[in-house]
N, C-alpha and C positions, 0 to 999 in steps of 0.2 A: 822065317816063313817065306823066303824067296822062291823056293821051288816047290812049295806045298800047295796042295788044292785050295787051302784056305787063303794063301797069299794071292793066288791067281783070282779067286773070287773077289777078294778085297780090291785088287787092281781094277777088275771089271766093273765093280760097283763104283769106284771112284771116277772112272772113265764115264760111265753112264751119267753120274751126277754132274760132271763138268759139261756134258753135251745136252743135258735136259734144259728145257725152257725154264727160266726163272720162276714163272708162275706155277709150274708144276712142283718145283721145290718148295715154294712158299706154302703150298697147301699142306705139306708135311709138318709145318710148324704151327698150324692153326690152333692146336690145343695149347701149346706153350704161349702163344700170343694172347689168346683168351685169358689164360691164367694171369698173365702180366697185367693186362687191361682191367682185370676184375680184382687185382691185388692191391697191396698198399702203394705201389708205384703207378697204379692206373691213372690217377688224376694227372700227375706230371706228364706221363707218356702221352696221354690223350691230348694234352695241351700242345705238346710238341707236334704231334701228328696233325692236329687241326690246321696248323700253320702251313703244312706241306701237302695235305690231302688233295686239294684242288689242283695244285701244280702237278702232282704225280698223275692224277686222273686225266688231266687235259694234255699232258705231254704225249708225243708220239711214242709208241712202243719202240724198244731198242735203246740206243745210247742216250737219247734225250730223256726217256723215263728213268734209265739207270742213274743218270746224273742227279735227278731230283731225289731218287731213293737214297743215293749215296750222300747227299747233303743232309738228309734227315738222319741217316745212320750216324754221321759225324756229330750231329747235335745231340742225339740220344747217348752216344758214347761219353760225351762231355757231361751231360746232365744226370744221366742214370746209367752208368757203366755196369752196374750190377745185373741188369736185365740180360746181358750177354754172357753171363758166367757159364751157362749150359749150352752155348752155341759154339760150334766148331769155329776156330779162328780164321778159317778160310774165308777171304773176302766175298766170295760168291755166296757162301752159306749165310753170311751175316747180311748180305743184301737180301737173300730170300726170306730171312726171318723178319727183316724190316718191312719187306713187302707184305708179309703175312700180318704184321701188326697193323698196317694201313688197311688192308682188306677187312680184318676183324673189327677195326674201329668203324669203318664205313658201314658194315652190316649192323653194328650195334645202333647206328643212328636211324635205321629204317624201321 
């Protein structure tokens, strides 16, 4: 697909995803995050998120916040690796999914 229009479109989309803000990528995972939080893994995932949510919310956006999200991501991968089975293995995509889990969790508390 190197020289095909589909290949060019795929490369353009990958570039756009790499340059998009993490928050906008996270919104694309909201439905999956809601499904996880309301499914059988929900209580365990919520418990993990609750320990990190305040730190993520209070961290300055950028590398400080990303560090907090990455710490949560690593905890979730250890405790509930199955929640990532439908998420691309790209580290940025997984960070976005984790951020979506946090946002969905926080909205469920309101």
